[in-house]
C-alpha positions as CSV (number, residue, x, y, z in Angstrom):
1,M,-76.7,31.2,21.6
2,A,-77.9,32.2,18.5
3,P,-78.9,30.4,15.5
4,E,-76.6,29.6,12.6
5,N,-77.1,30.3,9.2
6,F,-74.9,28.9,6.5
7,N,-74.6,30.1,3.5
8,S,-74.1,28.2,0.1
9,N,-70.2,28.3,0.7
10,G,-70.3,26.7,3.9
11,N,-69.5,29.8,6.2
12,A,-71.8,30.2,9.0
13,S,-73.7,34.0,10.1
14,N,-76.5,34.3,12.9
15,F,-79.7,34.7,11.9
16,P,-80.6,38.8,11.9
17,W,-83.6,38.9,14.8
18,E,-84.8,42.4,14.9
19,N,-87.8,43.5,17.6
20,G,-89.3,39.8,17.1
21,F,-89.0,39.6,13.2
22,V,-86.7,37.5,11.0
23,D,-86.0,38.4,8.0
24,A,-87.6,36.5,5.6
25,L,-84.9,36.8,2.8
26,S,-82.3,35.6,5.5
27,L,-84.3,32.2,6.2
28,V,-85.1,31.6,2.6
29,N,-81.5,31.7,2.3
30,S,-80.5,29.4,5.3
31,E,-83.2,27.0,4.3
32,K,-81.5,26.3,1.0
33,A,-78.1,25.9,2.4
34,V,-79.3,23.7,4.8
35,K,-80.9,21.4,1.2
36,E,-77.7,22.2,-0.1
37,I,-75.9,20.3,2.8
38,I,-78.4,17.9,3.7
39,E,-77.4,16.6,-0.3
40,Q,-74.2,16.7,0.0
41,P,-72.6,12.8,0.5
42,L,-69.8,14.1,3.1
43,V,-67.8,17.1,3.9
44,E,-64.5,16.7,2.6
45,G,-62.8,17.7,6.2
46,I,-65.0,15.0,7.9
47,E,-63.8,12.7,5.1
48,D,-60.1,13.5,6.0
49,H,-60.6,12.3,9.3
50,L,-62.7,9.4,9.0
51,V,-59.7,8.4,6.6
52,E,-57.1,9.2,9.1
53,F,-59.0,7.1,11.7
54,S,-59.3,4.3,9.7
55,E,-55.1,4.1,8.4
56,A,-54.9,4.3,12.5
57,M,-56.7,1.3,13.1
58,R,-55.2,-0.5,10.9
59,T,-51.4,0.4,12.2
60,V,-53.2,-0.4,15.5
61,S,-54.4,-3.6,14.0
62,K,-50.9,-5.1,13.1
63,A,-49.2,-4.0,16.1
64,L,-52.0,-6.0,18.2
65,R,-51.5,-9.4,16.0
66,R,-47.5,-8.5,15.9
67,A,-47.9,-8.8,19.7
68,A,-50.6,-12.1,19.6
69,E,-47.8,-13.7,17.0
70,G,-44.8,-12.9,19.7
71,K,-46.9,-14.2,22.5
72,A,-47.7,-17.3,20.6
73,S,-44.1,-18.0,19.8
74,A,-42.6,-17.2,23.1
75,Q,-45.2,-20.0,24.3
76,A,-44.4,-22.3,22.1
77,E,-40.7,-21.9,22.8
78,A,-41.2,-22.0,26.2
79,S,-43.4,-25.2,25.7
80,E,-40.5,-27.1,23.5
81,W,-38.0,-26.3,26.7
82,K,-40.7,-27.8,29.3
83,R,-40.6,-30.6,26.5
84,K,-37.2,-31.0,26.3
85,Y,-36.6,-30.5,30.1
86,E,-38.8,-33.6,30.6
87,L,-37.1,-35.6,28.4
88,E,-34.0,-34.9,30.1
89,R,-35.3,-35.8,33.7
90,E,-36.9,-38.9,32.4
91,R,-34.1,-39.8,31.2
92,N,-31.2,-39.4,34.2
93,L,-34.7,-41.3,36.3
94,Q,-34.2,-44.1,34.1
95,L,-30.8,-44.1,34.2
96,E,-31.1,-43.5,38.3
97,H,-33.3,-46.4,38.0
98,K,-30.9,-49.5,36.3
99,E,-28.1,-48.2,38.7
100,L,-30.5,-49.4,41.8
101,K,-31.5,-52.2,39.4
102,G,-27.7,-53.2,39.1
103,D,-26.5,-53.0,43.2
104,C,-29.9,-55.4,43.7
105,T,-28.3,-57.8,41.1
106,E,-25.0,-58.2,42.6
107,K,-26.8,-58.6,46.1
108,K,-29.2,-61.1,44.7
109,V,-26.5,-64.1,42.7
110,E,-27.2,-67.3,41.9
111,K,-30.7,-67.0,44.5
112,S,-33.0,-64.9,42.3
113,A,-31.7,-65.1,38.6
114,Q,-34.5,-66.8,37.3
115,H,-37.2,-64.8,38.7
116,L,-35.4,-61.7,36.9
117,E,-36.4,-60.0,33.9
118,V,-33.6,-61.0,31.0
119,V,-32.9,-57.5,29.5
120,P,-29.4,-56.9,27.9
121,E,-27.2,-54.1,29.6
122,T,-26.7,-51.5,26.6
123,D,-26.5,-47.1,27.4
124,E,-29.1,-45.3,26.4
125,Q,-28.5,-44.1,23.0
126,S,-28.3,-48.1,22.0
127,R,-31.8,-48.6,23.6
128,M,-33.1,-46.0,20.6
129,Y,-31.1,-46.9,18.4
130,C,-28.8,-50.3,17.8
131,G,-25.9,-49.8,15.7
132,K,-26.9,-50.0,12.4
133,N,-29.9,-52.0,11.7
134,G,-31.5,-52.9,15.2
135,I,-33.7,-50.7,17.6
136,Y,-34.1,-51.5,21.1
137,S,-37.4,-51.1,22.5
138,H,-37.7,-52.2,26.1
139,E,-37.5,-48.8,27.6
140,V,-40.1,-48.2,30.2
141,L,-41.2,-45.7,32.5
142,R,-40.5,-45.4,36.0
143,D,-42.3,-46.6,38.8
144,K,-43.7,-44.3,41.6
145,E,-42.9,-46.0,44.1
146,H,-39.6,-47.4,44.2
147,N,-38.9,-48.1,47.5
148,S,-37.0,-50.8,47.9
149,C,-35.3,-53.9,45.0
150,S,-37.0,-56.4,46.8
151,N,-40.3,-54.6,46.6
152,V,-39.9,-54.1,42.9
153,R,-39.1,-57.4,41.9
154,S,-42.1,-58.7,44.0
155,K,-44.5,-56.3,42.1
156,L,-43.1,-57.4,38.2
157,I,-43.5,-60.5,37.0
158,R,-40.8,-61.5,34.1
159,K,-41.2,-59.5,30.9
160,A,-39.6,-61.1,27.7
161,S,-36.8,-58.4,26.0
162,F,-36.4,-58.2,21.9
163,K,-34.8,-56.5,19.4
164,L,-35.9,-54.8,16.2
165,H,-34.4,-54.5,13.1
166,W,-34.4,-53.4,9.7
167,W,-35.8,-56.1,7.5
168,C,-35.8,-56.1,3.3
169,K,-36.7,-58.8,0.8
170,G,-34.0,-60.3,-0.8
171,E,-30.8,-61.7,0.2
172,K,-29.1,-59.2,-2.6
173,N,-30.3,-56.3,-1.7
174,D,-27.7,-53.9,0.0
175,Q,-30.0,-51.3,1.5
176,H,-30.1,-53.1,4.8
177,K,-26.4,-52.6,5.0
178,Q,-26.8,-48.7,4.5
179,D,-27.8,-46.0,6.8
180,I,-30.8,-43.8,6.8
181,V,-28.0,-40.1,5.4
182,S,-24.5,-41.3,4.9
183,F,-21.4,-39.3,3.8
184,E,-18.3,-40.8,1.5
185,K,-15.6,-38.2,0.1
186,G,-17.9,-35.2,0.9
187,N,-21.0,-37.0,-1.4
188,I,-24.6,-37.4,0.4
189,T,-26.3,-40.7,0.1
190,T,-29.7,-41.7,1.1
191,A,-30.8,-45.3,1.2
192,E,-34.6,-45.8,0.5
193,R,-36.2,-46.1,3.9
194,S,-39.6,-47.4,2.2
195,S,-38.0,-51.0,1.2
196,K,-37.1,-51.3,4.9
197,Q,-39.5,-53.3,7.1
198,I,-39.1,-53.5,10.5
199,C,-38.8,-56.9,11.9
200,L,-39.5,-57.8,16.0
201,K,-37.1,-61.0,17.6
202,W,-37.9,-62.3,20.8
203,E,-34.5,-63.0,22.9
204,S,-36.4,-64.3,25.6
205,P,-40.0,-66.0,25.1
206,P,-43.1,-64.7,26.1
207,Q,-44.9,-65.0,29.1
208,T,-47.1,-62.8,29.5
209,V,-50.6,-61.5,27.1
210,L,-53.0,-59.2,27.3
211,I,-56.6,-59.9,25.6
212,V,-58.4,-56.5,25.0
213,T,-61.7,-56.9,23.6
214,K,-64.8,-55.6,21.8
215,P,-67.7,-55.3,24.8
216,N,-71.7,-56.1,24.0
217,S,-70.6,-58.5,21.4
218,N,-71.4,-62.8,22.0
219,S,-69.8,-63.9,19.4
220,V,-66.4,-62.0,20.3
221,K,-67.0,-63.3,24.6
222,V,-66.8,-66.4,22.9
223,L,-63.7,-66.5,20.9
224,C,-62.3,-64.9,24.1
225,A,-63.1,-67.9,26.5
226,E,-61.7,-70.2,23.5
227,M,-58.2,-68.1,23.3
228,V,-57.9,-68.1,27.1
229,R,-58.2,-72.0,27.4
230,W,-55.3,-72.2,24.6
231,L,-53.4,-69.6,26.0
232,K,-53.5,-71.6,29.5
233,E,-52.3,-74.7,27.7
234,K,-49.2,-72.7,26.3
235,K,-48.4,-72.0,29.9
236,L,-48.4,-68.0,29.0
237,N,-49.7,-65.8,32.3
238,I,-53.1,-64.2,30.8
239,Y,-54.2,-60.6,31.4
240,V,-58.2,-59.2,30.8
241,E,-59.7,-56.2,31.6
242,P,-61.9,-56.2,34.9
243,R,-64.8,-56.2,33.2
244,V,-63.9,-59.1,31.2
245,R,-62.4,-61.2,33.8
246,A,-65.9,-60.6,36.1
247,E,-68.2,-61.9,32.7
248,L,-65.9,-65.1,32.5
249,V,-66.1,-65.8,36.1
250,S,-69.5,-65.7,36.4
251,E,-69.5,-68.2,33.8
252,S,-67.2,-70.7,35.1
253,P,-64.8,-70.8,38.8
254,Y,-62.2,-72.2,36.0
255,Y,-61.3,-68.9,34.8
256,N,-60.1,-67.6,38.4
257,F,-56.4,-67.7,37.6
258,L,-57.3,-64.3,35.3
259,L,-55.3,-61.4,36.2
260,T,-56.3,-57.7,36.4
261,W,-56.2,-54.5,38.1
262,K,-57.8,-52.7,40.0
263,D,-57.6,-49.4,39.4
264,E,-55.2,-46.4,37.2
265,D,-51.8,-47.2,39.0
266,G,-52.2,-51.3,37.9
267,I,-52.9,-49.3,34.3
268,F,-50.1,-47.8,34.8
269,L,-47.3,-51.1,35.2
270,L,-49.1,-52.7,32.9
271,H,-46.3,-52.1,30.3
272,E,-43.5,-53.4,32.8
273,K,-45.5,-56.8,32.7
274,V,-47.1,-57.4,29.6
275,D,-45.2,-58.6,26.5
276,L,-48.4,-59.1,23.6
277,V,-51.7,-57.3,23.4
278,V,-54.5,-59.2,21.5
279,T,-57.1,-57.1,20.5
280,L,-60.6,-58.7,19.5
281,G,-62.5,-56.2,17.1
282,G,-62.3,-53.8,15.3
283,D,-60.1,-50.7,14.9
284,G,-61.6,-48.7,17.9
285,T,-60.8,-52.0,19.6
286,V,-57.2,-51.4,18.6
287,L,-57.6,-47.4,19.2
288,W,-58.5,-48.2,23.0
289,A,-55.9,-50.7,23.8
290,A,-53.2,-48.0,22.8
291,S,-54.8,-45.5,25.1
292,M,-54.5,-47.9,27.7
293,F,-50.9,-46.7,27.8
294,K,-49.6,-43.9,28.3
295,G,-45.5,-44.9,27.6
296,P,-44.3,-47.8,26.1
297,V,-46.9,-49.8,24.0
298,P,-46.7,-53.8,23.7
299,P,-46.7,-55.4,20.3
300,I,-50.4,-55.7,19.3
301,V,-51.6,-58.2,17.1
302,P,-55.2,-57.3,16.2
303,F,-58.1,-59.8,14.9
304,A,-60.5,-58.6,13.0
305,L,-63.9,-58.8,14.7
306,G,-65.4,-55.0,13.4
307,S,-66.9,-54.0,10.9
308,L,-63.4,-51.3,9.9
309,G,-60.2,-53.4,9.4
310,F,-57.3,-50.8,8.5
311,M,-55.4,-52.1,11.3
312,T,-56.7,-55.4,11.8
313,P,-54.8,-58.0,9.5
314,F,-55.6,-61.3,11.6
315,H,-58.5,-63.3,11.1
316,S,-60.3,-65.3,14.1
317,E,-60.4,-68.4,12.6
318,Q,-57.0,-69.3,12.2
319,Y,-56.0,-67.3,15.5
320,R,-54.4,-70.7,16.6
321,E,-51.4,-70.7,14.3
322,C,-51.3,-67.1,14.0
323,L,-50.5,-66.7,17.6
324,K,-48.2,-69.8,17.4
325,S,-45.9,-67.9,14.6
326,I,-46.3,-64.9,16.1
327,L,-44.8,-66.0,20.2
328,Q,-42.3,-67.8,18.2
329,G,-41.2,-65.0,15.7
330,P,-39.7,-63.4,14.2
331,I,-43.0,-60.9,13.3
332,S,-43.2,-57.9,10.6
333,I,-44.3,-54.5,12.7
334,T,-45.7,-51.2,11.5
335,L,-44.8,-48.9,13.9
336,R,-47.6,-46.4,14.1
337,H,-47.0,-42.9,15.9
338,R,-49.1,-41.5,17.9
339,L,-49.7,-37.7,18.8
340,Q,-49.1,-36.1,22.3
341,C,-51.7,-33.4,22.9
342,H,-51.6,-30.6,25.5
343,V,-54.8,-27.9,26.1
344,I,-53.0,-24.5,27.6
345,R,-55.5,-22.3,29.3
346,E,-55.9,-18.6,28.8
347,A,-55.8,-18.2,32.4
348,A,-52.8,-20.4,32.9
349,K,-49.8,-18.1,34.0
350,N,-47.5,-19.8,32.4
351,E,-46.7,-22.6,29.9
352,Y,-46.5,-25.3,32.7
353,E,-49.6,-24.7,33.7
354,T,-51.4,-27.1,31.4
355,E,-53.8,-30.1,31.3
356,E,-52.7,-33.3,31.5
357,P,-51.4,-34.8,28.0
358,I,-53.5,-36.8,26.1
359,L,-52.3,-39.7,23.4
360,V,-54.0,-40.2,20.2
361,L,-53.1,-42.6,17.6
362,N,-55.5,-41.5,14.8
363,E,-56.5,-37.6,15.0
364,V,-57.6,-35.0,17.3
365,T,-60.1,-32.6,15.7
366,I,-61.2,-29.2,16.7
367,D,-64.4,-28.3,15.4
368,R,-67.2,-25.3,16.1
369,G,-69.6,-27.7,18.0
370,I,-73.1,-26.6,18.5
371,S,-71.7,-22.6,17.5
372,S,-73.7,-21.4,13.8
373,F,-70.5,-19.6,13.8
374,L,-67.4,-21.0,11.6
375,T,-64.7,-21.8,13.9
376,N,-61.6,-19.3,13.9
377,L,-58.5,-20.4,14.4
378,E,-55.3,-19.0,13.9
379,C,-52.5,-22.2,13.0
380,Y,-48.6,-22.1,13.9
381,C,-45.7,-24.4,13.2
382,D,-42.4,-24.2,15.2
383,N,-43.1,-20.6,16.0
384,S,-44.0,-20.1,12.0
385,F,-47.8,-18.2,11.4
386,V,-49.5,-21.0,9.0
387,T,-52.7,-19.8,8.8
388,C,-55.6,-18.9,10.2
389,V,-58.7,-21.5,9.8
390,Q,-62.0,-20.1,8.8
391,G,-64.8,-23.1,8.5
392,D,-65.8,-26.2,10.2
393,G,-62.6,-27.3,11.8
394,L,-59.5,-28.2,11.8
395,I,-57.8,-32.0,11.5
396,L,-54.3,-33.1,12.8
397,S,-53.5,-36.8,11.9
398,T,-51.1,-39.1,12.4
399,T,-50.2,-41.3,9.1
400,S,-52.4,-44.2,10.8
401,G,-55.5,-41.7,10.8
402,S,-55.2,-40.8,7.3
403,T,-58.2,-43.4,6.3
404,A,-60.2,-42.2,9.0
405,Y,-61.8,-38.8,9.0
406,S,-58.9,-36.8,7.4
407,L,-60.0,-39.2,4.2
408,A,-63.3,-37.9,4.4
409,A,-62.5,-34.1,4.9
410,G,-60.5,-34.8,1.4
411,G,-57.0,-35.4,3.1
412,S,-54.7,-38.0,0.8
413,M,-53.9,-41.6,2.5
414,V,-50.6,-42.0,3.4
415,H,-48.3,-45.1,4.7
416,P,-48.8,-45.7,8.3
417,Q,-44.8,-45.9,8.5
418,V,-44.4,-42.5,6.8
419,P,-43.7,-40.4,9.8
420,G,-45.2,-37.0,9.8
421,I,-48.7,-35.1,10.8
422,L,-51.8,-34.3,8.5
423,F,-52.6,-30.8,8.8
424,T,-56.4,-31.4,6.8
425,P,-58.9,-28.7,7.2
426,I,-63.0,-29.3,7.6
427,C,-65.0,-27.1,5.2
428,P,-62.7,-24.5,5.1
429,H,-64.5,-21.1,3.8
430,S,-61.8,-21.2,1.3
431,L,-61.0,-22.3,-2.4
432,S,-57.1,-22.7,-2.1
433,F,-57.4,-24.2,1.2
434,R,-55.5,-27.6,0.8
435,P,-54.3,-30.3,3.2
436,L,-50.8,-30.3,3.8
437,I,-48.4,-33.3,5.4
438,L,-46.0,-31.7,7.8
439,P,-42.5,-33.6,9.3
440,E,-42.7,-35.3,12.6
441,Y,-40.4,-33.2,14.0
442,V,-42.7,-29.9,14.2
443,T,-44.6,-28.6,17.2
444,L,-48.1,-27.1,16.3
445,R,-49.9,-24.8,18.1
446,I,-54.1,-24.0,17.3
447,Q,-55.2,-20.8,19.0
448,V,-58.7,-19.8,19.5
449,P,-58.2,-15.5,19.4
450,F,-59.8,-13.2,21.6
451,N,-62.6,-11.8,19.5
452,S,-63.3,-15.0,18.1
453,R,-67.3,-15.1,18.1
454,G,-67.9,-18.9,19.4
455,H,-65.8,-21.1,21.4
456,A,-64.3,-24.2,19.5
457,W,-64.7,-27.8,21.0
458,A,-61.7,-30.6,20.4
459,S,-61.9,-34.1,20.2
460,F,-59.3,-36.9,21.0
461,D,-59.8,-40.3,19.1
462,G,-63.4,-39.3,18.4
463,K,-63.6,-38.6,22.6
464,G,-62.5,-36.7,25.5
465,R,-64.4,-33.7,23.8
466,K,-62.8,-30.3,25.8
467,Q,-64.0,-26.9,25.4
468,L,-61.7,-24.4,23.9
469,G,-62.7,-20.8,24.7
470,P,-60.9,-17.4,23.2
471,G,-57.0,-17.6,24.6
472,D,-57.4,-21.3,24.9
473,A,-54.6,-23.0,22.5
474,L,-54.0,-26.7,21.7
475,V,-50.4,-27.6,21.1
476,C,-49.5,-30.9,19.3
477,S,-46.2,-33.0,18.6
478,M,-45.1,-36.6,17.8
479,S,-45.2,-38.7,20.9
480,I,-41.7,-40.7,21.2
481,W,-44.0,-43.7,22.3
482,P,-45.1,-45.5,19.1
483,V,-48.0,-48.0,18.8
484,P,-45.9,-51.5,17.1
485,T,-48.7,-53.5,15.6
486,A,-48.0,-57.1,14.2
487,C,-48.5,-57.7,10.0
488,Q,-49.8,-60.7,8.1
489,G,-47.4,-60.3,5.8
490,D,-45.8,-56.8,6.1
491,S,-46.3,-53.1,6.3
492,T,-47.0,-52.0,2.8
493,N,-48.8,-55.5,1.7
494,D,-51.2,-55.1,5.0
495,F,-51.9,-51.1,4.1
496,L,-52.3,-51.5,0.5
497,H,-54.7,-54.3,0.9
498,S,-56.5,-52.7,3.9
499,I,-57.7,-49.8,1.4
500,H,-58.1,-52.2,-1.7
501,D,-60.9,-54.3,0.8
502,G,-61.9,-51.9,3.2
503,L,-62.4,-48.7,0.6
504,H,-62.8,-50.7,-2.7
505,W,-59.6,-48.1,-3.7
506,N,-60.2,-47.3,-7.4
507,L,-62.2,-50.7,-8.2
508,R,-64.1,-50.8,-11.8
509,K,-64.9,-52.4,-14.6
510,T,-61.9,-53.3,-17.0
511,Q,-61.7,-51.2,-20.7
512,S,-63.5,-53.9,-23.0
513,F,-60.8,-55.2,-25.4
514,D,-62.5,-55.5,-28.4
515,G,-63.3,-52.3,-29.1
516,P,-61.7,-49.4,-31.5
517,Q,-57.8,-49.9,-31.1
518,E,-54.7,-47.8,-32.8
519,S,-53.6,-48.6,-36.3
């Protein structure tokens, strides 16, 4: 094929080869034409093609984005239906278990009456909300092995029943007589929820106490031994962790009466035996005690023996007076909400192939780990796209955890009784990315997109780190099982005292009174 010569107009013509000689004038013109075309920035035809190709790529990108959002929406909807199905199934199993207990009670009338639990018979609705001013909280998880009624009763220790009431200061306050939302003659009124405290009243005296201690602390070990002796004098059943029992028994055979468990099945049934949990340590000990219960959590009495005290209002020096008052009741409590988290891998065929759910009391954190790249996380709330997080990571926190990692990342401090989920970015690469507080009923889905440069890592209350690769997702929603912690005064007083004492919140010298004054 003969070489081509481009003229100044961009038209091609063949070089005139004749008898091995080249036309000199044609060669000079060809060199000038090549120089001109090199100096030109871009040929108009090629530029038009690039513009069309760029527009086509934008269209493809939008289509892929819509497909990803549609997939995430379908997955979130399927997850929500699965959660509703599991809740309904659990209720049906509890009703079956209740009928089984009723049949056994009819057969054993007065013989076994003193060995049975004293639990008032109520319908399903009253177990969650009793009338206008009470909340029943003796709902339990179904035992895995209910072979017969006699076997079930032999495994369980009699457990105390209690009732929760709305409580407020002052007898003249009528707010406790109102519902949260009421309708009257077509008008909508609301009661001030913030003025309502929750009070726990024992309907039968507590029989069993679980003591959870901070490890590797001599002062905690001494206090635990002393508290065990005092509780034994009150004729209470005492559970401790296997580690604690081994330590105490090695010191003295007197502690052989202590109860414990051997495997995870024993922990699974612990909520059916324990009336009260006493923690000796800091906030980390409270987190550990709460993690032991995957379902209902007994009331927790936290004693401050650690460096942090946002959830530990009681002092160990007065433990006798505190426990005596709590065992008699009534006591004011704070219902601390927990988040239930599921990890869904990209290889899962459907939403049902999830890993074991994890409950967190403070927060779940998704960060970039050891990767040098920014995290790239797609966030959805109830099937709606929220934002794409580009930064060091994201914190999904409860209101109890608002004074923990979320506060350090710039989130607001929130009263623990406020039902909500805190959405706090970690060092976002955007000046306008501010934290959010979302309502308790939403379901959040955090997904690592397929075009992410690196992996993400999720940690739950600071432990149990899991790697999230491209396509993996983390689904979080509010758990139906809160953590009730006893208050020294009331929920609001304890919260304000904790931020004043623990954070020195708004602490400064008072302005001098002898300075300039207004005339």
